[in-house]
C-alpha positions as YAML, in Angstrom:
chain: A
units: angstrom
residues:
- id: 1
  name: MET
  ca: [123.01, 90.64, 67.80]
- id: 2
  name: CYS
  ca: [121.41, 88.86, 70.76]
- id: 3
  name: ILE
  ca: [120.37, 85.22, 70.88]
- id: 4
  name: SER
  ca: [116.77, 86.44, 71.34]
- id: 5
  name: ASP
  ca: [116.95, 88.04, 67.89]
- id: 6
  name: PHE
  ca: [116.99, 84.60, 66.26]
- id: 7
  name: SER
  ca: [113.75, 82.86, 65.27]
- id: 8
  name: ASN
  ca: [112.99, 79.36, 66.56]
- id: 9
  name: CYS
  ca: [113.91, 77.87, 63.18]
- id: 10
  name: GLU
  ca: [117.21, 79.75, 63.10]
- id: 11
  name: LEU
  ca: [118.11, 78.51, 66.57]
- id: 12
  name: VAL
  ca: [117.38, 74.91, 65.57]
- id: 13
  name: ALA
  ca: [119.48, 75.32, 62.43]
- id: 14
  name: LEU
  ca: [122.34, 76.87, 64.41]
- id: 15
  name: ALA
  ca: [122.27, 74.09, 67.01]
- id: 16
  name: SER
  ca: [122.23, 71.43, 64.29]
- id: 17
  name: THR
  ca: [125.10, 73.06, 62.41]
- id: 18
  name: ILE
  ca: [127.23, 73.25, 65.55]
- id: 19
  name: ALA
  ca: [126.45, 69.63, 66.48]
- id: 20
  name: ILE
  ca: [127.37, 68.39, 63.01]
- id: 21
  name: ALA
  ca: [130.60, 70.40, 62.98]
- id: 22
  name: LEU
  ca: [131.61, 69.06, 66.40]
- id: 23
  name: SER
  ca: [130.76, 65.48, 65.45]
- id: 24
  name: LYS
  ca: [133.27, 65.63, 62.60]
- id: 25
  name: GLU
  ca: [136.11, 66.84, 64.86]
- id: 26
  name: LEU
  ca: [135.63, 64.84, 68.08]
- id: 27
  name: SER
  ca: [135.66, 61.17, 69.04]
- id: 28
  name: LYS
  ca: [132.49, 59.42, 70.24]
- id: 29
  name: GLU
  ca: [133.83, 59.49, 73.79]
- id: 30
  name: ASP
  ca: [134.52, 63.22, 73.62]
- id: 31
  name: LEU
  ca: [131.08, 63.86, 72.13]
- id: 32
  name: SER
  ca: [129.50, 61.93, 74.98]
- id: 33
  name: VAL
  ca: [131.32, 64.02, 77.58]
- id: 34
  name: LEU
  ca: [130.51, 67.25, 75.76]
- id: 35
  name: SER
  ca: [126.85, 66.23, 75.49]
- id: 36
  name: GLY
  ca: [126.63, 65.76, 79.24]
- id: 37
  name: PHE
  ca: [128.45, 69.03, 79.82]
- id: 38
  name: PHE
  ca: [126.04, 70.99, 77.61]
- id: 39
  name: SER
  ca: [123.08, 69.28, 79.29]
- id: 40
  name: ALA
  ca: [124.41, 70.41, 82.67]
- id: 41
  name: ILE
  ca: [124.77, 73.97, 81.34]
- id: 42
  name: GLY
  ca: [121.19, 73.87, 80.03]
- id: 43
  name: ASP
  ca: [119.87, 72.54, 83.34]
- id: 44
  name: ASN
  ca: [121.69, 75.26, 85.29]
- id: 45
  name: LEU
  ca: [120.43, 77.98, 82.96]
- id: 46
  name: ALA
  ca: [116.87, 76.72, 83.43]
- id: 47
  name: ILE
  ca: [117.28, 76.83, 87.22]
- id: 48
  name: LEU
  ca: [118.74, 80.33, 87.12]
- id: 49
  name: SER
  ca: [115.95, 81.62, 84.90]
- id: 50
  name: SER
  ca: [113.21, 80.49, 87.28]
...
């Protein structure tokens, strides 16, 4: 199954589920670093796709 096979609602639900699961396992500091890291990945993917 490809990520493009998911509907918009399913992608939002998946992202929310992952975020909630991570928030239970990591400290606030680790979540902050991971948030920045994922933002950087998203920014790079956007650049590569254009």
